[in-house]
TORKOL-4160 file (C-alpha; in steps of 0.2 Angstrom, whole numbers, padded with zeros to 4 digits, m for minus):
276
<pt num="1" X="0017" Y="m0188" Z="m0162"/>
<pt num="2" X="0026" Y="m0184" Z="m0145"/>
<pt num="3" X="0014" Y="m0195" Z="m0131"/>
<pt num="4" X="0012" Y="m0176" Z="m0123"/>
<pt num="5" X="0014" Y="m0159" Z="m0131"/>
<pt num="6" X="0022" Y="m0143" Z="m0122"/>
<pt num="7" X="0005" Y="m0134" Z="m0117"/>
<pt num="8" X="0015" Y="m0119" Z="m0119"/>
<pt num="9" X="0030" Y="m0116" Z="m0131"/>
<pt num="10" X="0039" Y="m0098" Z="m0128"/>
<pt num="11" X="0050" Y="m0089" Z="m0142"/>
<pt num="12" X="0063" Y="m0074" Z="m0140"/>
<pt num="13" X="0063" Y="m0065" Z="m0154"/>
<pt num="14" X="0081" Y="m0060" Z="m0159"/>
<pt num="15" X="0093" Y="m0071" Z="m0162"/>
<pt num="16" X="0080" Y="m0087" Z="m0161"/>
<pt num="17" X="0061" Y="m0084" Z="m0170"/>
<pt num="18" X="0070" Y="m0068" Z="m0181"/>
<pt num="19" X="0085" Y="m0074" Z="m0191"/>
<pt num="20" X="0098" Y="m0064" Z="m0196"/>
<pt num="21" X="0087" Y="m0053" Z="m0207"/>
<pt num="22" X="0075" Y="m0050" Z="m0194"/>
<pt num="23" X="0060" Y="m0061" Z="m0201"/>
<pt num="24" X="0050" Y="m0074" Z="m0196"/>
<pt num="25" X="0057" Y="m0091" Z="m0207"/>
<pt num="26" X="0044" Y="m0098" Z="m0217"/>
<pt num="27" X="0047" Y="m0115" Z="m0211"/>
<pt num="28" X="0047" Y="m0108" Z="m0190"/>
<pt num="29" X="0029" Y="m0100" Z="m0194"/>
<pt num="30" X="0024" Y="m0115" Z="m0202"/>
<pt num="31" X="0029" Y="m0125" Z="m0188"/>
<pt num="32" X="0022" Y="m0115" Z="m0174"/>
<pt num="33" X="0005" Y="m0117" Z="m0183"/>
<pt num="34" X="0006" Y="m0133" Z="m0184"/>
<pt num="35" X="0009" Y="m0135" Z="m0166"/>
<pt num="36" X="m0006" Y="m0121" Z="m0161"/>
<pt num="37" X="m0017" Y="m0132" Z="m0170"/>
<pt num="38" X="m0013" Y="m0146" Z="m0159"/>
<pt num="39" X="m0018" Y="m0135" Z="m0146"/>
<pt num="40" X="m0002" Y="m0129" Z="m0142"/>
<pt num="41" X="m0001" Y="m0109" Z="m0134"/>
<pt num="42" X="0013" Y="m0097" Z="m0141"/>
<pt num="43" X="0020" Y="m0085" Z="m0134"/>
<pt num="44" X="0032" Y="m0072" Z="m0138"/>
<pt num="45" X="0044" Y="m0067" Z="m0123"/>
<pt num="46" X="0057" Y="m0056" Z="m0127"/>
<pt num="47" X="0070" Y="m0040" Z="m0124"/>
<pt num="48" X="0061" Y="m0032" Z="m0136"/>
<pt num="49" X="0047" Y="m0013" Z="m0131"/>
<pt num="50" X="0029" Y="m0020" Z="m0136"/>
<pt num="51" X="0031" Y="m0005" Z="m0149"/>
<pt num="52" X="0045" Y="m0018" Z="m0158"/>
<pt num="53" X="0037" Y="m0034" Z="m0154"/>
<pt num="54" X="0019" Y="m0030" Z="m0161"/>
<pt num="55" X="0024" Y="m0035" Z="m0179"/>
<pt num="56" X="0029" Y="m0051" Z="m0176"/>
<pt num="57" X="0015" Y="m0054" Z="m0162"/>
<pt num="58" X="0002" Y="m0050" Z="m0179"/>
<pt num="59" X="0010" Y="m0065" Z="m0187"/>
<pt num="60" X="0008" Y="m0076" Z="m0171"/>
<pt num="61" X="m0008" Y="m0068" Z="m0163"/>
<pt num="62" X="m0017" Y="m0075" Z="m0146"/>
<pt num="63" X="m0007" Y="m0073" Z="m0130"/>
<pt num="64" X="m0001" Y="m0059" Z="m0123"/>
<pt num="65" X="0017" Y="m0054" Z="m0125"/>
<pt num="66" X="0030" Y="m0054" Z="m0112"/>
<pt num="67" X="0041" Y="m0037" Z="m0114"/>
<pt num="68" X="0057" Y="m0030" Z="m0107"/>
<pt num="69" X="0063" Y="m0043" Z="m0098"/>
<pt num="70" X="0048" Y="m0048" Z="m0090"/>
<pt num="71" X="0045" Y="m0030" Z="m0083"/>
<pt num="72" X="0030" Y="m0028" Z="m0095"/>
<pt num="73" X="0017" Y="m0043" Z="m0100"/>
<pt num="74" X="0007" Y="m0034" Z="m0112"/>
<pt num="75" X="m0010" Y="m0038" Z="m0121"/>
<pt num="76" X="m0009" Y="m0032" Z="m0140"/>
<pt num="77" X="m0029" Y="m0034" Z="m0140"/>
<pt num="78" X="m0030" Y="m0020" Z="m0129"/>
<pt num="79" X="m0016" Y="m0011" Z="m0130"/>
<pt num="80" X="m0012" Y="m0012" Z="m0112"/>
<pt num="81" X="0000" Y="m0018" Z="m0099"/>
<pt num="82" X="m0009" Y="m0033" Z="m0089"/>
<pt num="83" X="0006" Y="m0034" Z="m0078"/>
<pt num="84" X="0019" Y="m0022" Z="m0076"/>
<pt num="85" X="0035" Y="m0019" Z="m0065"/>
<pt num="86" X="0044" Y="m0002" Z="m0071"/>
<pt num="87" X="0057" Y="0008" Z="m0062"/>
<pt num="88" X="0058" Y="0019" Z="m0052"/>
<pt num="89" X="0058" Y="0038" Z="m0058"/>
<pt num="90" X="0072" Y="0042" Z="m0044"/>
<pt num="91" X="0080" Y="0026" Z="m0049"/>
<pt num="92" X="0080" Y="0025" Z="m0068"/>
<pt num="93" X="0087" Y="0045" Z="m0065"/>
<pt num="94" X="0102" Y="0037" Z="m0051"/>
<pt num="95" X="0103" Y="0028" Z="m0067"/>
<pt num="96" X="0104" Y="0037" Z="m0081"/>
<pt num="97" X="0116" Y="0049" Z="m0072"/>
<pt num="98" X="0129" Y="0035" Z="m0069"/>
<pt num="99" X="0127" Y="0028" Z="m0088"/>
<pt num="100" X="0131" Y="0047" Z="m0094"/>
<pt num="101" X="0147" Y="0048" Z="m0081"/>
<pt num="102" X="0154" Y="0031" Z="m0089"/>
<pt num="103" X="0151" Y="0040" Z="m0106"/>
<pt num="104" X="0138" Y="0022" Z="m0112"/>
<pt num="105" X="0126" Y="0026" Z="m0124"/>
<pt num="106" X="0106" Y="0023" Z="m0117"/>
<pt num="107" X="0090" Y="0015" Z="m0124"/>
<pt num="108" X="0076" Y="0021" Z="m0113"/>
<pt num="109" X="0061" Y="0012" Z="m0114"/>
<pt num="110" X="0045" Y="0022" Z="m0108"/>
<pt num="111" X="0024" Y="0022" Z="m0111"/>
<pt num="112" X="0025" Y="0020" Z="m0131"/>
<pt num="113" X="0041" Y="0025" Z="m0137"/>
<pt num="114" X="0061" Y="0022" Z="m0137"/>
<pt num="115" X="0072" Y="0038" Z="m0133"/>
<pt num="116" X="0090" Y="0037" Z="m0139"/>
<pt num="117" X="0104" Y="0048" Z="m0129"/>
<pt num="118" X="0112" Y="0052" Z="m0144"/>
<pt num="119" X="0110" Y="0044" Z="m0162"/>
<pt num="120" X="0122" Y="0029" Z="m0167"/>
<pt num="121" X="0120" Y="0014" Z="m0180"/>
<pt num="122" X="0110" Y="0003" Z="m0167"/>
<pt num="123" X="0096" Y="0017" Z="m0169"/>
<pt num="124" X="0096" Y="0021" Z="m0185"/>
<pt num="125" X="0097" Y="0004" Z="m0189"/>
<pt num="126" X="0081" Y="0003" Z="m0176"/>
<pt num="127" X="0071" Y="0019" Z="m0186"/>
<pt num="128" X="0076" Y="0013" Z="m0204"/>
<pt num="129" X="0067" Y="m0005" Z="m0200"/>
<pt num="130" X="0051" Y="0006" Z="m0191"/>
<pt num="131" X="0049" Y="0017" Z="m0204"/>
<pt num="132" X="0046" Y="0002" Z="m0216"/>
<pt num="133" X="0032" Y="m0004" Z="m0208"/>
<pt num="134" X="0014" Y="0004" Z="m0209"/>
<pt num="135" X="0011" Y="0021" Z="m0199"/>
<pt num="136" X="m0001" Y="0011" Z="m0187"/>
<pt num="137" X="0010" Y="0000" Z="m0178"/>
<pt num="138" X="0026" Y="0010" Z="m0184"/>
<pt num="139" X="0036" Y="0010" Z="m0166"/>
<pt num="140" X="0041" Y="0028" Z="m0159"/>
<pt num="141" X="0060" Y="0027" Z="m0159"/>
<pt num="142" X="0069" Y="0046" Z="m0160"/>
<pt num="143" X="0083" Y="0055" Z="m0152"/>
<pt num="144" X="0079" Y="0063" Z="m0135"/>
<pt num="145" X="0083" Y="0070" Z="m0117"/>
<pt num="146" X="0085" Y="0055" Z="m0104"/>
<pt num="147" X="0080" Y="0066" Z="m0094"/>
<pt num="148" X="0064" Y="0074" Z="m0097"/>
<pt num="149" X="0059" Y="0056" Z="m0104"/>
<pt num="150" X="0061" Y="0051" Z="m0087"/>
<pt num="151" X="0049" Y="0065" Z="m0079"/>
<pt num="152" X="0037" Y="0065" Z="m0092"/>
<pt num="153" X="0034" Y="0045" Z="m0093"/>
<pt num="154" X="0020" Y="0037" Z="m0085"/>
<pt num="155" X="0030" Y="0021" Z="m0084"/>
<pt num="156" X="0050" Y="0018" Z="m0087"/>
<pt num="157" X="0052" Y="m0001" Z="m0093"/>
<pt num="158" X="0068" Y="m0002" Z="m0095"/>
<pt num="159" X="0087" Y="0005" Z="m0100"/>
<pt num="160" X="0099" Y="m0001" Z="m0113"/>
<pt num="161" X="0117" Y="0006" Z="m0111"/>
<pt num="162" X="0128" Y="0002" Z="m0123"/>
<pt num="163" X="0147" Y="0007" Z="m0129"/>
<pt num="164" X="0155" Y="0000" Z="m0147"/>
<pt num="165" X="0170" Y="m0008" Z="m0134"/>
<pt num="166" X="0162" Y="m0024" Z="m0127"/>
<pt num="167" X="0176" Y="m0022" Z="m0115"/>
<pt num="168" X="0171" Y="m0006" Z="m0107"/>
<pt num="169" X="0154" Y="m0007" Z="m0104"/>
<pt num="170" X="0160" Y="m0025" Z="m0096"/>
<pt num="171" X="0173" Y="m0012" Z="m0084"/>
<pt num="172" X="0158" Y="m0001" Z="m0083"/>
<pt num="173" X="0147" Y="m0015" Z="m0076"/>
<pt num="174" X="0161" Y="m0022" Z="m0064"/>
<pt num="175" X="0159" Y="m0004" Z="m0054"/>
<pt num="176" X="0141" Y="m0002" Z="m0053"/>
<pt num="177" X="0139" Y="0004" Z="m0034"/>
<pt num="178" X="0132" Y="m0010" Z="m0025"/>
<pt num="179" X="0117" Y="0003" Z="m0019"/>
<pt num="180" X="0113" Y="0005" Z="m0036"/>
<pt num="181" X="0116" Y="m0011" Z="m0042"/>
<pt num="182" X="0105" Y="m0022" Z="m0027"/>
<pt num="183" X="0087" Y="m0013" Z="m0036"/>
<pt num="184" X="0092" Y="m0019" Z="m0053"/>
<pt num="185" X="0094" Y="m0034" Z="m0064"/>
<pt num="186" X="0107" Y="m0031" Z="m0077"/>
<pt num="187" X="0105" Y="m0044" Z="m0091"/>
<pt num="188" X="0115" Y="m0045" Z="m0107"/>
<pt num="189" X="0105" Y="m0045" Z="m0123"/>
<pt num="190" X="0118" Y="m0041" Z="m0137"/>
<pt num="191" X="0137" Y="m0043" Z="m0136"/>
<pt num="192" X="0140" Y="m0024" Z="m0132"/>
<pt num="193" X="0121" Y="m0021" Z="m0123"/>
<pt num="194" X="0115" Y="m0024" Z="m0104"/>
<pt num="195" X="0098" Y="m0022" Z="m0103"/>
<pt num="196" X="0094" Y="m0014" Z="m0086"/>
<pt num="197" X="0075" Y="m0016" Z="m0078"/>
<pt num="198" X="0067" Y="m0017" Z="m0060"/>
<pt num="199" X="0073" Y="m0031" Z="m0048"/>
<pt num="200" X="0067" Y="m0046" Z="m0049"/>
<pt num="201" X="0063" Y="m0043" Z="m0066"/>
<pt num="202" X="0066" Y="m0055" Z="m0079"/>
<pt num="203" X="0059" Y="m0068" Z="m0095"/>
<pt num="204" X="0060" Y="m0086" Z="m0084"/>
<pt num="205" X="0052" Y="m0075" Z="m0070"/>
<pt num="206" X="0035" Y="m0068" Z="m0078"/>
<pt num="207" X="0033" Y="m0083" Z="m0089"/>
<pt num="208" X="0033" Y="m0094" Z="m0071"/>
<pt num="209" X="0020" Y="m0082" Z="m0066"/>
<pt num="210" X="0009" Y="m0082" Z="m0080"/>
<pt num="211" X="0009" Y="m0100" Z="m0084"/>
<pt num="212" X="0004" Y="m0100" Z="m0064"/>
<pt num="213" X="m0010" Y="m0089" Z="m0067"/>
<pt num="214" X="m0015" Y="m0104" Z="m0081"/>
<pt num="215" X="m0012" Y="m0117" Z="m0073"/>
<pt num="216" X="0003" Y="m0123" Z="m0084"/>
<pt num="217" X="0018" Y="m0132" Z="m0075"/>
<pt num="218" X="0036" Y="m0129" Z="m0080"/>
<pt num="219" X="0035" Y="m0149" Z="m0085"/>
<pt num="220" X="0024" Y="m0143" Z="m0100"/>
<pt num="221" X="0029" Y="m0129" Z="m0108"/>
<pt num="222" X="0046" Y="m0127" Z="m0119"/>
<pt num="223" X="0056" Y="m0112" Z="m0123"/>
<pt num="224" X="0068" Y="m0106" Z="m0137"/>
<pt num="225" X="0082" Y="m0092" Z="m0132"/>
<pt num="226" X="0098" Y="m0089" Z="m0139"/>
<pt num="227" X="0104" Y="m0076" Z="m0125"/>
<pt num="228" X="0110" Y="m0073" Z="m0106"/>
<pt num="229" X="0096" Y="m0065" Z="m0104"/>
<pt num="230" X="0085" Y="m0080" Z="m0109"/>
<pt num="231" X="0094" Y="m0091" Z="m0097"/>
<pt num="232" X="0081" Y="m0086" Z="m0083"/>
<pt num="233" X="0066" Y="m0095" Z="m0095"/>
<pt num="234" X="0074" Y="m0109" Z="m0103"/>
<pt num="235" X="0080" Y="m0115" Z="m0085"/>
<pt num="236" X="0062" Y="m0115" Z="m0079"/>
<pt num="237" X="0054" Y="m0123" Z="m0092"/>
<pt num="238" X="0056" Y="m0141" Z="m0090"/>
<pt num="239" X="0062" Y="m0141" Z="m0110"/>
<pt num="240" X="0070" Y="m0126" Z="m0114"/>
<pt num="241" X="0080" Y="m0124" Z="m0130"/>
<pt num="242" X="0096" Y="m0116" Z="m0135"/>
<pt num="243" X="0098" Y="m0110" Z="m0152"/>
<pt num="244" X="0115" Y="m0114" Z="m0162"/>
<pt num="245" X="0120" Y="m0097" Z="m0163"/>
<pt num="246" X="0119" Y="m0095" Z="m0141"/>
<pt num="247" X="0132" Y="m0092" Z="m0132"/>
<pt num="248" X="0139" Y="m0107" Z="m0122"/>
<pt num="249" X="0133" Y="m0103" Z="m0106"/>
<pt num="250" X="0116" Y="m0103" Z="m0114"/>
<pt num="251" X="0120" Y="m0118" Z="m0122"/>
<pt num="252" X="0124" Y="m0127" Z="m0104"/>
<pt num="253" X="0109" Y="m0121" Z="m0097"/>
<pt num="254" X="0097" Y="m0128" Z="m0109"/>
<pt num="255" X="0087" Y="m0144" Z="m0112"/>
<pt num="256" X="0092" Y="m0147" Z="m0131"/>
<pt num="257" X="0102" Y="m0135" Z="m0142"/>
<pt num="258" X="0095" Y="m0136" Z="m0161"/>
<pt num="259" X="0103" Y="m0129" Z="m0176"/>
<pt num="260" X="0104" Y="m0110" Z="m0177"/>
<pt num="261" X="0088" Y="m0096" Z="m0181"/>
<pt num="262" X="0096" Y="m0096" Z="m0202"/>
<pt num="263" X="0096" Y="m0116" Z="m0200"/>
<pt num="264" X="0077" Y="m0117" Z="m0196"/>
<pt num="265" X="0083" Y="m0126" Z="m0179"/>
<pt num="266" X="0066" Y="m0120" Z="m0170"/>
<pt num="267" X="0058" Y="m0131" Z="m0184"/>
<pt num="268" X="0068" Y="m0144" Z="m0185"/>
<pt num="269" X="0066" Y="m0145" Z="m0166"/>
<pt num="270" X="0049" Y="m0146" Z="m0166"/>
<pt num="271" X="0048" Y="m0159" Z="m0179"/>
<pt num="272" X="0060" Y="m0170" Z="m0170"/>
<pt num="273" X="0051" Y="m0170" Z="m0153"/>
<pt num="274" X="0032" Y="m0168" Z="m0154"/>
<pt num="275" X="0030" Y="m0177" Z="m0171"/>
<pt num="276" X="0042" Y="m0190" Z="m0172"/>
């Protein structure tokens, strides 16, 4: 076994811990269970709403999860946010108006629900997946009026803007007014989706704050990710690991590159680094 295990392993979900079928591979789960038995803390760090992360947290319970690209530190045991930095209602409405003006699809993350501006294949896929879960943990994902949802929400975690044509979304993002953009942290979470949270939020920032509260230095943190919204935590953690399916910019930000999420990359890296 390595001379010094990491104190904490932080894991992105989609494209990292989850394979292309949206499941945690058995070899990943076994490797992480072994690490946890050796005293390593395991933490989920995701762009997902906490209602979408809960089913996977049940497989790796214990620590709270960082959700919505750092906008929320969520305690599943207590069903509450331990730390939160949401979008102000006025800012969220201005952002929604901007998205509508550019004909971008919106997915609004509020409280304990996700509200879509219109039905599309992505939303239908999420709803199908949710419908397969036990009712007690099935996420509330529905089409509704974004303005009404903003008015009624106690906390607005995130807005996801998307378009079937990534070039159109890229052009819209390039043209976002500076007085709107300065209040936001915008990160690409998929080839045609941009996650927008309140400025200052990121996976890396929230992970750093949590680790500081636990007395864990960056030198003792290992983090796995695959998308641009993972770069902040891969750069902060001393052992930032990019998946083999990650974009080149993500790989360039990492300490190591491992196999893809469908090739057992997490288990292989942990075996090679921690147990050889």
